[in-house]
N, C-alpha and C positions, 0 to 999 in steps of 0.2 A: 123738109117733111118733118112733121111732129107726130109721134105716136105715143100711146099710153097703154100700159098693162096694169090692171088693178085687181087686187085679190082681197077678199074679206072672208076670213074663216071663222064661223060662229060655232060649228058643231065638231066635236072631237070624240073619239072613241076612248082614249086613255087619259084625257085631262078634262078639267071643268070646261063646260061650254061657255062661250062668250057671245051672248045674243046681240050685243051692241055692234059687233064687228060687221055684220051684214048691213046695218044702218049706216055705219061709217063709210063703207065702200060705195053704197048707193048715193050718199051725199057727195062724195068726191067725184063719182061718175057724173052727177048732174052738173057740178062745177066745171069739170073738164069739158064736157060736151057743150055747155052753154056759154062758157066764158073764155076758155083757153084756145079755141080754134085748132084742135088736134085733127089730123087727117084720119086717124083710126084710133078707136078706143075699144079695148077688149076688157070685159069685166067678168070676174068669177065671184059669185056669192052663194050659190046653191051647191053645186057639185065641186067640192074643193079638196078632194083627196089628191095626193100627189099623182096617182094613176090617172086622174081626170085632167089635171093641170099640165103635167109635163109634156104630153104629146101636143097640146095646144100651144104651149110656150115654144116648143121646137118648131112647129109650123109657122108661128108668128115671126120667130127669128129668121127662119129660112126664107120666108116671103120677102124680107127686106135685106137679105145679105148682100145684094148688089146695088142697093139704093144708098143715096146720101141721106143720112138721118141727122137732122139738125138738133132734135131734142127727143129723148126717150124719158118718159115719166113712168116710174115703177112705184106702185103703192101697195103696201101690205098692212092689213090689220088682222091681228090674231096673236096667239101665243108666240113667245120668242124664247130663246135660250141664251144665257150668258155663259161664256167659256173664257176663262182667264187667258187662254192662249189664242 
């Protein structure tokens, strides 16, 4: 089984918005759905706050906890943070 979880965060409350991230994740979604033959693809590009995504991620992981997963593709486009530690 091959599954993909894709997130593109364009809108932020406390940082500069990144409008291209929604386009990035939509392009990756098209590739994954049309080329890579994944069994399930979950994409977030509109409601992308942690309160929206965390429950869906928990459900997604729980759904497959007793399954053999051959490949998990996780994609994130958005702001990041560098921490030396």
